[in-house]
C-alpha positions in Angstrom: 0.1 0.1 0.3 1.0 3.4 -0.8 2.7 5.7 2.0 1.7 8.8 0.4 -1.4 9.3 -0.8 -1.6 12.3 -2.8 -5.1 13.9 -4.5 -6.0 16.2 -6.8 -8.7 18.7 -7.1 -11.1 17.2 -8.8 -11.7 14.0 -7.3 -11.4 16.0 -4.1 -14.1 17.9 -5.1 -16.4 15.2 -6.8 -16.4 13.2 -3.7 -17.2 16.6 -1.3 -20.4 17.2 -3.1 -22.0 14.2 -2.6 -20.6 14.4 1.1 -18.5 11.1 0.7 -15.3 12.5 0.9 -14.9 10.4 4.3 -14.5 7.2 1.7 -10.8 8.7 0.9 -10.2 8.1 5.0 -11.7 4.8 4.9 -9.7 4.1 2.0 -6.7 5.5 3.0 -6.4 7.3 6.2 -4.7 10.1 5.7 -4.5 12.1 2.4 -1.9 14.8 1.0 -3.0 17.8 -0.9 -0.9 20.3 -2.6 -1.2 24.1 -1.1 -2.1 24.9 -5.3 -4.8 22.0 -5.4 -6.3 23.4 -2.1 -6.9 26.6 -3.2 -8.5 25.1 -6.4 -10.6 23.2 -3.8 -11.7 26.3 -1.6 -12.1 28.8 -5.3 -15.1 28.3 -5.3 -17.6 28.6 -2.2 -20.3 25.8 -1.7 -20.8 22.2 0.8 -18.0 21.4 -1.9 -15.7 23.5 -0.1 -17.0 23.5 3.1 -16.9 19.5 3.9 -13.0 20.2 2.2 -12.5 22.9 4.7 -14.2 20.0 7.7 -11.5 17.4 6.0 -8.5 19.7 6.3 -9.4 21.0 10.1 -9.7 17.3 11.3 -6.6 16.4 10.2 -6.8 13.6 8.1 -6.5 15.6 4.5 -3.2 18.1 5.2 -1.9 20.4 3.0 1.8 19.7 1.5 3.5 23.5 0.5 6.7 23.0 -1.9 9.7 24.9 -1.6 9.2 27.3 -4.4 5.9 27.7 -6.9 7.2 26.1 -10.0 5.8 26.7 -13.7 3.6 23.8 -14.7 5.1 20.2 -16.5 4.0 21.3 -19.7 1.8 23.6 -21.3 -1.4 21.6 -20.9 -1.6 21.0 -17.5 -2.6 23.2 -14.7 -0.4 24.3 -11.7 -2.8 22.1 -9.6 -1.6 18.8 -11.7 1.6 19.6 -11.9 1.8 19.8 -8.3 0.5 16.7 -7.7 2.4 15.2 -9.8 6.3 16.8 -9.1 5.3 15.7 -4.9 5.0 12.1 -6.6 8.0 11.8 -8.0 9.5 12.7 -5.0 8.5 9.0 -3.7 7.4 7.6 -6.6 7.8 3.7 -5.6 5.3 5.1 -2.1 3.5 7.6 -3.9 -0.5 6.9 -5.2 -2.3 10.0 -7.4 -6.0 10.5 -7.0 -6.6 11.6 -10.5 -8.9 12.2 -13.5 -7.4 14.6 -15.9 -7.1 12.0 -19.1 -3.7 14.6 -19.7 -2.2 14.1 -16.3 -2.6 10.9 -16.4 -1.0 10.2 -19.3 2.0 12.4 -18.3 1.8 10.7 -15.0 2.3 6.6 -16.1 5.0 8.0 -18.7 6.5 9.0 -15.8 5.9 5.6 -13.8 3.7 6.5 -11.4 0.6 4.8 -9.5 -2.7 6.5 -10.2 -6.0 6.0 -9.4 -8.8 7.3 -10.2 -12.5 7.9 -9.2 -14.5 5.7 -10.6 -11.8 3.3 -9.7 -12.0 4.8 -5.8 -16.0 4.3 -6.1 -15.6 0.8 -7.4 -13.4 -0.4 -4.4 -15.4 1.0 -1.6 -18.1 -1.3 -2.7 -16.1 -3.8 -3.1 -15.6 -3.7 0.9 -18.6 -2.8 1.5 -18.3 1.3 1.9 -21.1 1.7 -0.2 -24.2 0.2 -1.3 -24.0 1.0 -4.6 -20.7 2.8 -6.8 -23.6 3.8 -9.4 -25.5 5.3 -7.9 -22.7 7.5 -6.1 -21.3 8.2 -9.8 -24.6 9.7 -10.9 -24.4 11.5 -8.2 -21.4 13.4 -8.9 -22.9 14.0 -12.6 -26.2 15.1 -10.8 -23.8 17.3 -8.3 -21.4 19.0 -11.7 -23.9 19.3 -13.9 -25.9 21.6 -10.9 -22.8 23.5 -9.2 -19.5 23.2 -10.9 -20.5 24.2 -14.3 -17.3 26.2 -14.8 -15.8 22.0 -15.1 -18.4 21.6 -17.6 -15.7 21.2 -20.7 -13.5 18.9 -18.4 -15.2 17.0 -17.2 -16.5 15.1 -21.0 -12.8 14.2 -21.3 -11.7 14.0 -17.8 -13.4 10.8 -17.4 -13.9 9.4 -20.9 -12.0 10.7 -23.7 -11.7 13.0 -26.3 -14.7 11.1 -28.6 -17.4 12.3 -25.9 -16.4 15.4 -26.6 -17.1 16.0 -29.7 -20.3 14.4 -28.7 -20.8 17.1 -26.7 -20.4 19.4 -29.0 -23.3 18.0 -31.3 -26.0 16.8 -28.8 -25.1 18.7 -25.7 -28.4 18.8 -24.1 -28.0 14.8 -22.8 -24.3 15.1 -21.8 -24.8 14.2 -18.4 -27.2 11.6 -19.2 -24.2 10.0 -21.6 -21.5 10.7 -18.5 -23.8 8.6 -16.0 -24.4 5.5 -19.0 -21.0 5.3 -19.5 -19.6 5.3 -15.6 -21.7 2.7 -15.3 -20.8 1.1 -17.9 -17.2 1.3 -16.3 -18.5 -0.1 -13.4 -20.1 -2.9 -14.4 -17.3 -4.2 -17.1 -14.4 -3.8 -14.2 -17.1 -6.8 -12.3 -17.6 -8.9 -15.8 -13.8 -8.7 -16.0 -13.3 -10.0 -12.3 -16.1 -12.7 -12.1 -13.9 -13.8 -15.7 
């Protein structure tokens, strides 16, 4: 098991938005986030930001400050993803990145880092009987993002599904959230099928 678990902003916001942030504590005991990630999580007032503040006060969610402010690792990565990856690279064998951003995940994997995404975490939580249904949680997350975090609208399709979905969104924007929920559910069921075969 990884000694250092580092969370990016997207998964923290998603778990906090459906009041399931405690799942990260139950799965890992302690989770780190970078100062830039904290700033992004708390930049927009809302129930998700309030819940993240509570987790920080409780002490199981801890902020790490890099020694110096650095530019993004590539033009396609944001500062918070870059900071999380830099921190993980300090101990690549002992760290686990919780990250959903497609480009950041690709970069992290290229560097040999261990990563896990929101959907896989929900699947693990269901396997350990921490939640009744990963699928239901995914639906709740999609609903939360569509209602309260519209600033992430353009990121969500690429975040979880790849670039093909972005084209669908442009053609049929009114069906985006239904499609996301459907594909999330398909990923869960496919994972279960593969484990049982």
